[in-house]
Backbone of each chain as nested JSON, in Angstrom:
{
  "chains": [
    {"id": "A", "residues": [
      {"number": 1, "name": "MET", "atoms": {"N": [-7.677, 20.021, -10.198], "CA": [-8.244, 19.631, -11.498], "C": [-7.561, 18.334, -12.013]}},
      {"number": 2, "name": "LYS", "atoms": {"N": [-8.361, 17.686, -12.804], "CA": [-7.815, 16.354, -13.403], "C": [-7.641, 16.605, -14.886]}},
      {"number": 3, "name": "ALA", "atoms": {"N": [-6.769, 15.846, -15.435], "CA": [-6.531, 15.805, -16.885], "C": [-6.218, 14.39, -17.255]}},
      {"number": 4, "name": "ARG", "atoms": {"N": [-6.563, 14.018, -18.446], "CA": [-6.237, 12.683, -18.951], "C": [-5.545, 12.775, -20.25]}},
      {"number": 5, "name": "VAL", "atoms": {"N": [-4.288, 12.094, -20.334], "CA": [-3.651, 12.083, -21.557], "C": [-3.647, 10.751, -22.208]}},
      {"number": 6, "name": "HIS", "atoms": {"N": [-3.992, 10.686, -23.514], "CA": [-4.019, 9.53, -24.144], "C": [-2.828, 9.481, -25.175]}},
      {"number": 7, "name": "VAL", "atoms": {"N": [-1.997, 8.395, -25.005], "CA": [-0.83, 8.232, -25.902], "C": [-0.982, 6.897, -26.751]}},
      {"number": 8, "name": "MET", "atoms": {"N": [-0.892, 7.172, -28.047], "CA": [-0.951, 6.03, -28.938], "C": [0.186, 6.023, -29.802]}},
      {"number": 9, "name": "LEU", "atoms": {"N": [0.496, 4.912, -30.266], "CA": [1.62, 4.761, -31.358], "C": [0.929, 5.401, -32.589]}},
      {"number": 10, "name": "LYS", "atoms": {"N": [1.687, 6.025, -33.386], "CA": [1.236, 6.621, -34.58], "C": [0.94, 5.491, -35.654]}},
      {"number": 11, "name": "ASN", "atoms": {"N": [-0.003, 5.89, -36.524], "CA": [-0.366, 4.79, -37.619], "C": [0.97, 4.538, -38.386]}},
      {"number": 12, "name": "GLY", "atoms": {"N": [1.08, 3.237, -38.744], "CA": [2.261, 2.776, -39.499], "C": [3.383, 2.444, -38.486]}},
      {"number": 13, "name": "VAL", "atoms": {"N": [3.327, 2.773, -37.244], "CA": [4.458, 2.263, -36.353], "C": [3.898, 0.848, -35.844]}},
      {"number": 14, "name": "LEU", "atoms": {"N": [4.861, -0.03, -36.031], "CA": [4.481, -1.455, -35.571], "C": [4.139, -1.542, -34.048]}},
      {"number": 15, "name": "ASP", "atoms": {"N": [3.093, -2.255, -33.728], "CA": [2.655, -2.346, -32.412], "C": [2.652, -3.909, -31.955]}},
      {"number": 16, "name": "PRO", "atoms": {"N": [3.826, -4.43, -31.514], "CA": [3.793, -5.836, -31.181], "C": [2.953, -6.171, -30.057]}},
      {"number": 17, "name": "GLN", "atoms": {"N": [2.751, -5.275, -29.071], "CA": [1.931, -5.564, -28.047], "C": [0.497, -5.679, -28.437]}},
      {"number": 18, "name": "GLY", "atoms": {"N": [0.034, -4.808, -29.33], "CA": [-1.326, -4.956, -29.798], "C": [-1.451, -6.253, -30.694]}},
      {"number": 19, "name": "GLU", "atoms": {"N": [-0.415, -6.496, -31.49], "CA": [-0.461, -7.819, -32.183], "C": [-0.681, -9.123, -31.332]}},
      {"number": 20, "name": "ALA", "atoms": {"N": [0.195, -8.987, -30.161], "CA": [0.18, -10.128, -29.229], "C": [-1.28, -10.28, -28.783]}},
      {"number": 21, "name": "VAL", "atoms": {"N": [-1.991, -9.174, -28.28], "CA": [-3.281, -9.178, -27.867], "C": [-4.254, -9.753, -28.905]}},
      {"number": 22, "name": "ARG", "atoms": {"N": [-4.098, -9.344, -30.133], "CA": [-4.912, -9.766, -31.275], "C": [-4.81, -11.268, -31.338]}},
      {"number": 23, "name": "HIS", "atoms": {"N": [-3.571, -11.852, -31.403], "CA": [-3.354, -13.296, -31.374], "C": [-4.077, -13.986, -30.254]}},
      {"number": 24, "name": "ALA", "atoms": {"N": [-3.869, -13.362, -29.071], "CA": [-4.383, -14.085, -27.865], "C": [-5.995, -14.174, -27.945]}},
      {"number": 25, "name": "LEU", "atoms": {"N": [-6.501, -12.989, -28.371], "CA": [-7.975, -12.968, -28.558], "C": [-8.444, -14.058, -29.407]}},
      {"number": 26, "name": "GLY", "atoms": {"N": [-7.719, -14.187, -30.63], "CA": [-8.082, -15.232, -31.574], "C": [-8.007, -16.66, -30.954]}},
      {"number": 27, "name": "ASN", "atoms": {"N": [-6.848, -16.87, -30.164], "CA": [-6.708, -18.131, -29.517], "C": [-7.852, -18.501, -28.463]}},
      {"number": 28, "name": "LEU", "atoms": {"N": [-8.303, -17.308, -27.852], "CA": [-9.353, -17.627, -26.923], "C": [-10.809, -17.875, -27.62]}},
      {"number": 29, "name": "GLY", "atoms": {"N": [-10.9, -17.772, -28.963], "CA": [-12.092, -17.941, -29.715], "C": [-12.849, -16.774, -30.048]}},
      {"number": 30, "name": "PHE", "atoms": {"N": [-12.201, -15.589, -29.916], "CA": [-13.03, -14.405, -30.282], "C": [-12.68, -14.211, -31.749]}},
      {"number": 31, "name": "ASP", "atoms": {"N": [-13.707, -14.398, -32.62], "CA": [-13.389, -14.231, -34.019], "C": [-13.66, -12.707, -34.418]}},
      {"number": 32, "name": "GLY", "atoms": {"N": [-13.134, -12.345, -35.588], "CA": [-13.512, -11.089, -36.14], "C": [-12.707, -9.956, -35.605]}},
      {"number": 33, "name": "VAL", "atoms": {"N": [-11.721, -10.259, -34.841], "CA": [-10.896, -9.078, -34.352], "C": [-9.799, -8.819, -35.368]}},
      {"number": 34, "name": "GLU", "atoms": {"N": [-9.988, -7.688, -36.051], "CA": [-9.236, -7.347, -37.223], "C": [-8.038, -6.583, -36.932]}},
      {"number": 35, "name": "GLY", "atoms": {"N": [-7.921, -5.849, -35.826], "CA": [-6.748, -5.14, -35.464], "C": [-6.843, -4.676, -34.004]}},
      {"number": 36, "name": "VAL", "atoms": {"N": [-5.67, -4.593, -33.398], "CA": [-5.618, -4.196, -31.99], "C": [-4.449, -3.123, -31.933]}},
      {"number": 37, "name": "ARG", "atoms": {"N": [-4.625, -2.071, -31.31], "CA": [-3.533, -1.076, -31.055], "C": [-3.548, -0.835, -29.452]}},
      {"number": 38, "name": "GLN", "atoms": {"N": [-2.469, -0.833, -28.911], "CA": [-2.46, -0.634, -27.427], "C": [-1.67, 0.741, -27.201]}},
      {"number": 39, "name": "GLY", "atoms": {"N": [-2.282, 1.454, -26.267], "CA": [-1.688, 2.807, -25.949], "C": [-1.673, 2.926, -24.391]}},
      {"number": 40, "name": "LYS", "atoms": {"N": [-1.314, 4.141, -24.02], "CA": [-1.336, 4.398, -22.626], "C": [-2.355, 5.563, -22.293]}},
      {"number": 41, "name": "VAL", "atoms": {"N": [-2.828, 5.463, -21.104], "CA": [-3.611, 6.623, -20.629], "C": [-3.046, 7.043, -19.217]}},
      {"number": 42, "name": "ILE", "atoms": {"N": [-2.826, 8.239, -19.114], "CA": [-2.252, 8.769, -17.92], "C": [-3.189, 9.875, -17.233]}},
      {"number": 43, "name": "GLU", "atoms": {"N": [-3.564, 9.605, -16.119], "CA": [-4.495, 10.497, -15.409], "C": [-3.687, 11.285, -14.472]}},
      {"number": 44, "name": "LEU", "atoms": {"N": [-3.712, 12.622, -14.635], "CA": [-3.007, 13.609, -13.879], "C": [-3.909, 14.283, -12.886]}},
      {"number": 45, "name": "ASP", "atoms": {"N": [-3.473, 14.412, -11.691], "CA": [-4.106, 15.272, -10.684], "C": [-3.262, 16.505, -10.487]}},
      {"number": 46, "name": "LEU", "atoms": {"N": [-3.822, 17.536, -11.018], "CA": [-2.972, 18.757, -11.021], "C": [-3.474, 19.895, -10.216]}},
      {"number": 47, "name": "ALA", "atoms": {"N": [-2.628, 20.933, -9.952], "CA": [-3.081, 22.044, -9.155], "C": [-4.115, 22.759, -10.09]}},
      {"number": 48, "name": "ASP", "atoms": {"N": [-5.112, 23.402, -9.406], "CA": [-6.121, 24.09, -10.083], "C": [-5.558, 25.171, -10.818]}},
      {"number": 49, "name": "GLY", "atoms": {"N": [-6.002, 25.492, -12.022], "CA": [-5.511, 26.581, -12.941], "C": [-4.348, 26.182, -13.751]}},
      {"number": 50, "name": "THR", "atoms": {"N": [-3.912, 24.897, -13.742], "CA": [-2.909, 24.509, -14.643], "C": [-3.368, 24.563, -16.059]}},
      {"number": 51, "name": "SER", "atoms": {"N": [-2.645, 25.357, -16.884], "CA": [-3.122, 25.543, -18.258], "C": [-2.965, 24.411, -19.136]}},
      {"number": 52, "name": "GLU", "atoms": {"N": [-3.758, 24.291, -20.198], "CA": [-3.631, 23.029, -21.171], "C": [-2.284, 23.132, -21.868]}},
      {"number": 53, "name": "ALA", "atoms": {"N": [-1.749, 24.431, -22.038], "CA": [-0.442, 24.509, -22.692], "C": [0.661, 23.829, -21.755]}},
      {"number": 54, "name": "THR", "atoms": {"N": [0.445, 23.921, -20.485], "CA": [1.402, 23.259, -19.508], "C": [1.303, 21.738, -19.601]}},
      {"number": 55, "name": "ILE", "atoms": {"N": [0.116, 21.262, -19.783], "CA": [-0.039, 19.827, -19.965], "C": [0.499, 19.338, -21.339]}},
      {"number": 56, "name": "THR", "atoms": {"N": [0.303, 20.124, -22.345], "CA": [0.909, 19.891, -23.626], "C": [2.397, 19.738, -23.589]}},
      {"number": 57, "name": "ASP", "atoms": {"N": [2.983, 20.726, -22.693], "CA": [4.451, 20.681, -22.5], "C": [4.926, 19.406, -21.818]}},
      {"number": 58, "name": "MET", "atoms": {"N": [4.081, 19.002, -20.833], "CA": [4.519, 17.733, -20.207], "C": [4.469, 16.573, -21.175]}},
      {"number": 59, "name": "CYS", "atoms": {"N": [3.567, 16.597, -22.072], "CA": [3.489, 15.476, -23.096], "C": [4.681, 15.541, -23.93]}},
      {"number": 60, "name": "GLU", "atoms": {"N": [5.032, 16.797, -24.397], "CA": [6.131, 16.868, -25.383], "C": [7.461, 16.496, -24.643]}},
      {"number": 61, "name": "LYS", "atoms": {"N": [7.682, 16.847, -23.359], "CA": [8.847, 16.643, -22.658], "C": [8.975, 15.215, -22.097]}},
      {"number": 62, "name": "LEU", "atoms": {"N": [7.989, 14.677, -21.711], "CA": [8.075, 13.396, -20.973], "C": [7.033, 12.259, -21.375]}},
      {"number": 63, "name": "LEU", "atoms": {"N": [5.757, 12.715, -21.439], "CA": [4.754, 11.635, -21.464], "C": [4.634, 10.921, -22.791]}},
      {"number": 64, "name": "ALA", "atoms": {"N": [4.934, 11.551, -23.983], "CA": [4.897, 10.907, -25.186], "C": [6.26, 11.026, -25.9]}},
      {"number": 65, "name": "ASN", "atoms": {"N": [6.656, 9.963, -26.555], "CA": [7.737, 10.081, -27.513], "C": [7.181, 10.512, -29.002]}},
      {"number": 66, "name": "THR", "atoms": {"N": [7.339, 11.797, -29.164], "CA": [6.512, 12.357, -30.362], "C": [7.063, 11.845, -31.701]}},
      {"number": 67, "name": "VAL", "atoms": {"N": [8.282, 11.209, -31.657], "CA": [8.629, 10.607, -32.917], "C": [7.766, 9.407, -33.354]}},
      {"number": 68, "name": "ILE", "atoms": {"N": [7.294, 8.669, -32.458], "CA": [6.488, 7.444, -32.843], "C": [5.132, 7.533, -32.161]}},
      {"number": 69, "name": "GLU", "atoms": {"N": [4.867, 8.45, -31.262], "CA": [3.561, 8.559, -30.578], "C": [2.775, 9.787, -30.809]}},
      {"number": 70, "name": "SER", "atoms": {"N": [1.573, 9.69, -30.745], "CA": [0.756, 10.899, -30.825], "C": [-0.008, 10.886, -29.507]}},
      {"number": 71, "name": "TYR", "atoms": {"N": [-0.423, 12.12, -29.09], "CA": [-1.063, 12.127, -27.804], "C": [-2.296, 13.091, -27.903]}},
      {"number": 72, "name": "ARG", "atoms": {"N": [-3.138, 12.974, -26.932], "CA": [-4.495, 13.732, -26.962], "C": [-4.615, 14.091, -25.45]}},
      {"number": 73, "name": "VAL", "atoms": {"N": [-4.887, 15.379, -25.209], "CA": [-5.114, 15.896, -23.814], "C": [-6.536, 16.077, -23.654]}},
      {"number": 74, "name": "GLU", "atoms": {"N": [-7.03, 15.64, -22.482], "CA": [-8.508, 15.731, -22.149], "C": [-8.641, 16.348, -20.737]}},
      {"number": 75, "name": "VAL", "atoms": {"N": [-9.088, 17.601, -20.689], "CA": [-9.207, 18.2, -19.23], "C": [-10.529, 17.889, -18.781]}},
      {"number": 76, "name": "LEU", "atoms": {"N": [-10.561, 17.26, -17.492], "CA": [-11.842, 16.664, -17.014], "C": [-12.545, 17.73, -16.064]}}
    ]},
    {"id": "B", "residues": [
      {"number": 1, "name": "MET", "atoms": {"N": [-16.415, -2.123, -36.992], "CA": [-16.621, -1.318, -35.902], "C": [-15.44, -1.21, -34.905]}},
      {"number": 2, "name": "LYS", "atoms": {"N": [-15.341, -0.141, -34.378], "CA": [-14.296, 0.09, -33.452], "C": [-14.723, 0.26, -31.966]}},
      {"number": 3, "name": "ALA", "atoms": {"N": [-13.908, -0.187, -31.086], "CA": [-14.179, -0.077, -29.573], "C": [-12.911, 0.272, -28.928]}},
      {"number": 4, "name": "ARG", "atoms": {"N": [-12.99, 1.007, -27.86], "CA": [-11.876, 1.332, -27.107], "C": [-12.122, 0.841, -25.64]}},
      {"number": 5, "name": "VAL", "atoms": {"N": [-11.108, 0.22, -25.016], "CA": [-11.142, -0.274, -23.772], "C": [-10.226, 0.463, -22.906]}},
      {"number": 6, "name": "HIS", "atoms": {"N": [-10.637, 1.024, -21.724], "CA": [-9.631, 1.689, -20.92], "C": [-9.502, 0.786, -19.625]}},
      {"number": 7, "name": "VAL", "atoms": {"N": [-8.3, 0.527, -19.332], "CA": [-7.972, -0.333, -18.152], "C": [-7.151, 0.453, -17.304]}},
      {"number": 8, "name": "MET", "atoms": {"N": [-7.649, 0.639, -15.991], "CA": [-6.892, 1.313, -14.942], "C": [-6.741, 0.464, -13.708]}},
      {"number": 9, "name": "LEU", "atoms": {"N": [-5.534, 0.794, -13.089], "CA": [-5.51, 0.075, -11.716], "C": [-6.579, 0.555, -10.796]}},
      {"number": 10, "name": "LYS", "atoms": {"N": [-7.096, -0.203, -9.928], "CA": [-8.242, 0.112, -9.025], "C": [-7.582, 1.072, -8.077]}},
      {"number": 11, "name": "ASN", "atoms": {"N": [-8.418, 1.922, -7.458], "CA": [-7.954, 2.849, -6.315], "C": [-7.409, 1.971, -5.302]}},
      {"number": 12, "name": "GLY", "atoms": {"N": [-6.431, 2.475, -4.666], "CA": [-5.783, 1.802, -3.607], "C": [-4.726, 0.815, -3.944]}},
      {"number": 13, "name": "VAL", "atoms": {"N": [-4.569, 0.449, -5.263], "CA": [-3.516, -0.424, -5.708], "C": [-2.402, 0.479, -6.153]}},
      {"number": 14, "name": "LEU", "atoms": {"N": [-1.168, 0.174, -5.532], "CA": [-0.007, 0.943, -5.803], "C": [0.279, 0.908, -7.275]}},
      {"number": 15, "name": "ASP", "atoms": {"N": [0.648, 2.242, -7.736], "CA": [1.005, 2.358, -9.129], "C": [2.415, 2.977, -9.327]}},
      {"number": 16, "name": "PRO", "atoms": {"N": [3.376, 2.004, -9.244], "CA": [4.786, 2.648, -9.288], "C": [5.146, 3.227, -10.612]}},
      {"number": 17, "name": "GLN", "atoms": {"N": [4.419, 2.845, -11.735], "CA": [4.788, 3.61, -12.904], "C": [4.236, 5.0, -12.871]}},
      {"number": 18, "name": "GLY", "atoms": {"N": [3.039, 5.174, -12.396], "CA": [2.518, 6.514, -12.145], "C": [3.305, 7.361, -11.248]}},
      {"number": 19, "name": "GLU", "atoms": {"N": [3.79, 6.691, -10.16], "CA": [4.645, 7.444, -9.174], "C": [5.875, 7.88, -9.908]}},
      {"number": 20, "name": "ALA", "atoms": {"N": [6.506, 7.026, -10.761], "CA": [7.769, 7.389, -11.353], "C": [7.456, 8.615, -12.328]}},
      {"number": 21, "name": "VAL", "atoms": {"N": [6.313, 8.609, -13.021], "CA": [6.013, 9.775, -13.922], "C": [5.827, 10.993, -13.008]}},
      {"number": 22, "name": "ARG", "atoms": {"N": [5.161, 10.923, -11.88], "CA": [5.018, 12.051, -10.952], "C": [6.396, 12.648, -10.631]}},
      {"number": 23, "name": "HIS", "atoms": {"N": [7.345, 11.797, -10.19], "CA": [8.626, 12.319, -9.782], "C": [9.324, 12.985, -10.999]}},
      {"number": 24, "name": "ALA", "atoms": {"N": [9.274, 12.36, -12.15], "CA": [9.953, 12.839, -13.29], "C": [9.404, 14.191, -13.615]}},
      {"number": 25, "name": "LEU", "atoms": {"N": [8.112, 14.397, -13.614], "CA": [7.412, 15.623, -13.875], "C": [7.958, 16.748, -12.963]}},
      {"number": 26, "name": "GLY", "atoms": {"N": [8.056, 16.349, -11.685], "CA": [8.644, 17.275, -10.656], "C": [10.017, 17.677, -10.895]}},
      {"number": 27, "name": "ASN", "atoms": {"N": [10.835, 16.65, -11.289], "CA": [12.326, 16.981, -11.658], "C": [12.342, 17.829, -12.913]}},
      {"number": 28, "name": "LEU", "atoms": {"N": [11.411, 17.725, -13.77], "CA": [11.419, 18.639, -14.995], "C": [11.034, 20.032, -14.688]}},
      {"number": 29, "name": "GLY", "atoms": {"N": [10.538, 20.246, -13.489], "CA": [10.123, 21.606, -13.08], "C": [8.606, 21.932, -13.089]}},
      {"number": 30, "name": "PHE", "atoms": {"N": [7.793, 20.789, -13.36], "CA": [6.377, 20.99, -13.35], "C": [5.945, 20.942, -11.855]}},
      {"number": 31, "name": "ASP", "atoms": {"N": [5.282, 21.973, -11.384], "CA": [4.916, 21.94, -9.911], "C": [3.381, 21.688, -9.986]}},
      {"number": 32, "name": "GLY", "atoms": {"N": [2.983, 21.262, -8.693], "CA": [1.571, 21.064, -8.556], "C": [0.974, 19.821, -9.159]}},
      {"number": 33, "name": "VAL", "atoms": {"N": [1.915, 18.869, -9.409], "CA": [1.434, 17.521, -9.877], "C": [1.137, 16.685, -8.669]}},
      {"number": 34, "name": "GLU", "atoms": {"N": [-0.116, 16.554, -8.271], "CA": [-0.4, 15.838, -6.996], "C": [-0.499, 14.464, -7.093]}},
      {"number": 35, "name": "GLY", "atoms": {"N": [-0.853, 13.905, -8.273], "CA": [-0.954, 12.478, -8.404], "C": [-0.994, 12.047, -9.869]}},
      {"number": 36, "name": "VAL", "atoms": {"N": [-0.394, 10.822, -10.178], "CA": [-0.432, 10.323, -11.47], "C": [-0.829, 8.847, -11.369]}},
      {"number": 37, "name": "ARG", "atoms": {"N": [-1.719, 8.517, -12.277], "CA": [-2.068, 7.029, -12.411], "C": [-1.992, 6.703, -13.897]}},
      {"number": 38, "name": "GLN", "atoms": {"N": [-1.361, 5.594, -14.115], "CA": [-1.118, 5.172, -15.534], "C": [-1.891, 3.981, -15.836]}},
      {"number": 39, "name": "GLY", "atoms": {"N": [-2.631, 4.046, -17.022], "CA": [-3.273, 2.778, -17.376], "C": [-3.101, 2.509, -18.843]}},
      {"number": 40, "name": "LYS", "atoms": {"N": [-3.942, 1.609, -19.364], "CA": [-3.851, 1.141, -20.71], "C": [-5.02, 1.566, -21.493]}},
      {"number": 41, "name": "VAL", "atoms": {"N": [-4.844, 1.785, -22.642], "CA": [-6.012, 1.97, -23.639], "C": [-5.879, 0.996, -24.791]}},
      {"number": 42, "name": "ILE", "atoms": {"N": [-6.862, 0.213, -25.068], "CA": [-6.752, -0.824, -26.057], "C": [-7.824, -0.427, -27.088]}},
      {"number": 43, "name": "GLU", "atoms": {"N": [-7.491, -0.196, -28.4], "CA": [-8.34, 0.156, -29.482], "C": [-8.435, -1.161, -30.286]}},
      {"number": 44, "name": "LEU", "atoms": {"N": [-9.765, -1.696, -30.38], "CA": [-10.053, -2.79, -31.087], "C": [-10.779, -2.617, -32.284]}},
      {"number": 45, "name": "ASP", "atoms": {"N": [-10.375, -3.16, -33.417], "CA": [-11.105, -3.141, -34.726], "C": [-11.721, -4.46, -34.865]}},
      {"number": 46, "name": "LEU", "atoms": {"N": [-13.111, -4.407, -34.671], "CA": [-13.864, -5.704, -34.685], "C": [-14.766, -5.867, -35.861]}},
      {"number": 47, "name": "ALA", "atoms": {"N": [-15.289, -7.099, -36.023], "CA": [-16.293, -7.304, -37.07], "C": [-17.599, -6.571, -36.772]}},
      {"number": 48, "name": "ASP", "atoms": {"N": [-18.253, -6.038, -37.686], "CA": [-19.461, -5.231, -37.444], "C": [-20.503, -6.19, -36.762]}},
      {"number": 49, "name": "GLY", "atoms": {"N": [-21.195, -5.566, -35.816], "CA": [-22.234, -6.348, -35.058], "C": [-21.702, -7.047, -33.771]}},
      {"number": 50, "name": "THR", "atoms": {"N": [-20.376, -6.924, -33.556], "CA": [-19.911, -7.491, -32.263], "C": [-20.518, -6.915, -31.008]}},
      {"number": 51, "name": "SER", "atoms": {"N": [-21.121, -7.704, -30.285], "CA": [-21.999, -7.125, -29.157], "C": [-21.071, -6.612, -28.01]}},
      {"number": 52, "name": "GLU", "atoms": {"N": [-21.545, -5.614, -27.329], "CA": [-20.819, -5.066, -26.11], "C": [-20.454, -6.164, -25.043]}},
      {"number": 53, "name": "ALA", "atoms": {"N": [-21.517, -7.19, -25.09], "CA": [-21.271, -8.353, -24.071], "C": [-19.909, -9.069, -24.435]}},
      {"number": 54, "name": "THR", "atoms": {"N": [-19.734, -9.202, -25.8], "CA": [-18.544, -9.956, -26.295], "C": [-17.241, -9.146, -25.852]}},
      {"number": 55, "name": "ILE", "atoms": {"N": [-17.339, -7.959, -25.958], "CA": [-16.153, -6.944, -25.708], "C": [-15.902, -7.134, -24.139]}},
      {"number": 56, "name": "THR", "atoms": {"N": [-16.925, -7.096, -23.362], "CA": [-16.857, -7.197, -21.814], "C": [-16.175, -8.607, -21.554]}},
      {"number": 57, "name": "ASP", "atoms": {"N": [-16.545, -9.666, -22.294], "CA": [-16.026, -10.947, -22.172], "C": [-14.494, -11.003, -22.405]}},
      {"number": 58, "name": "MET", "atoms": {"N": [-14.145, -10.317, -23.519], "CA": [-12.718, -10.064, -23.85], "C": [-12.006, -9.376, -22.622]}},
      {"number": 59, "name": "CYS", "atoms": {"N": [-12.522, -8.365, -22.067], "CA": [-12.008, -7.71, -20.978], "C": [-11.747, -8.716, -19.779]}},
      {"number": 60, "name": "GLU", "atoms": {"N": [-12.856, -9.432, -19.422], "CA": [-12.793, -10.405, -18.302], "C": [-11.836, -11.448, -18.48]}},
      {"number": 61, "name": "LYS", "atoms": {"N": [-11.621, -11.939, -19.87], "CA": [-10.841, -13.065, -19.959], "C": [-9.298, -12.741, -20.237]}},
      {"number": 62, "name": "LEU", "atoms": {"N": [-9.118, -11.461, -20.826], "CA": [-7.7, -11.24, -21.307], "C": [-7.309, -9.849, -21.0]}},
      {"number": 63, "name": "LEU", "atoms": {"N": [-8.171, -8.87, -21.303], "CA": [-7.647, -7.507, -21.439], "C": [-7.28, -6.795, -19.947]}},
      {"number": 64, "name": "ALA", "atoms": {"N": [-8.134, -7.216, -19.005], "CA": [-7.944, -6.599, -17.788], "C": [-7.78, -7.773, -16.735]}},
      {"number": 65, "name": "ASN", "atoms": {"N": [-6.903, -7.534, -15.689], "CA": [-6.729, -8.362, -14.469], "C": [-7.741, -7.813, -13.473]}},
      {"number": 66, "name": "THR", "atoms": {"N": [-8.942, -8.41, -13.482], "CA": [-9.943, -7.821, -12.664], "C": [-9.726, -7.77, -11.165]}},
      {"number": 67, "name": "VAL", "atoms": {"N": [-8.708, -8.486, -10.782], "CA": [-8.374, -8.45, -9.192], "C": [-7.851, -7.127, -8.877]}},
      {"number": 68, "name": "ILE", "atoms": {"N": [-7.033, -6.521, -9.835], "CA": [-6.419, -5.261, -9.449], "C": [-6.782, -4.118, -10.433]}},
      {"number": 69, "name": "GLU", "atoms": {"N": [-7.446, -4.473, -11.508], "CA": [-7.694, -3.493, -12.522], "C": [-9.207, -3.322, -12.781]}},
      {"number": 70, "name": "SER", "atoms": {"N": [-9.695, -2.123, -13.066], "CA": [-11.007, -1.897, -13.64], "C": [-10.947, -1.481, -15.039]}},
      {"number": 71, "name": "TYR", "atoms": {"N": [-12.009, -1.721, -15.679], "CA": [-11.914, -1.404, -17.161], "C": [-13.349, -0.728, -17.612]}},
      {"number": 72, "name": "ARG", "atoms": {"N": [-13.3, -0.064, -18.657], "CA": [-14.489, 0.715, -19.132], "C": [-14.439, 0.537, -20.672]}},
      {"number": 73, "name": "VAL", "atoms": {"N": [-15.57, 0.012, -21.225], "CA": [-15.678, -0.301, -22.664], "C": [-16.428, 0.998, -23.258]}},
      {"number": 74, "name": "GLU", "atoms": {"N": [-15.881, 1.43, -24.358], "CA": [-16.482, 2.559, -25.174], "C": [-16.597, 2.135, -26.546]}},
      {"number": 75, "name": "VAL", "atoms": {"N": [-17.74, 1.923, -27.154], "CA": [-17.983, 1.6, -28.528], "C": [-17.992, 2.886, -29.35]}},
      {"number": 76, "name": "LEU", "atoms": {"N": [-17.204, 2.938, -30.381], "CA": [-17.055, 4.113, -31.087], "C": [-17.987, 4.22, -32.268]}}
    ]}
  ]
}
């Protein structure tokens, strides 16, 4: 089975990487880019029958820093 | 309007970051993790009416390295 985990910085946490992308898009002539946030997506190839609780556990223990990041699990 | 761009390494391109995550999950006692690929997700806050073609252009010019990465645009 496959699962996808999206990890984003929480709202209010400064995202310098996203800001850099926003500036770069402006410099390239793309107008109207009001904000950019950059996060991670992790695609997991798991043994069949792995529960969503286990995936959540992986997020809490390793994949996301829950102090500053939020995550979303999507089982494919 | 908002758009989300997913950028992943193409199949066959070595993903050391994903491999590191796979090992770390194994070390934490999570069995059955067969593969991990890590990519980026970029959330764009754009002026209303920005066309999908413009977003694709952003991907080609800045957001993805199309030699080794594939991207997917999702307008929200």
